[in-house]
C-alpha positions, 0 to 999 in steps of 0.5 A: 426635660420631661417630668412625669407626675402620677395624678394619684400621688397628688392630694389636690390640683389647684386651679385658678378660680375662673368659673366652676364650669371651666374647672369641672370640664378641665378636671373631667378631661384630665380624668382628675377626680373632682374631689381633688379640685377644691373650689371656692368660686361660689364663696368669693367669685373670680378673684384674679391672681389671688384665687390660688392663695385664697383657695389655699388659705380658705379651703386647705388650711387645715389639711 
């Protein structure tokens, strides 16, 4: 099955918070505006499997 997603229709692209450089490079290579890639790694560091739920609760809870 092939599903096409228009990046312009997405509010955010949530990535595992491994490191800021990697997330920036991925966003740039995928041509995703950096404001659609919220980051909180500087606040919490690499939190392993909890990074995306933590990102949602910490950064996006009011959106």
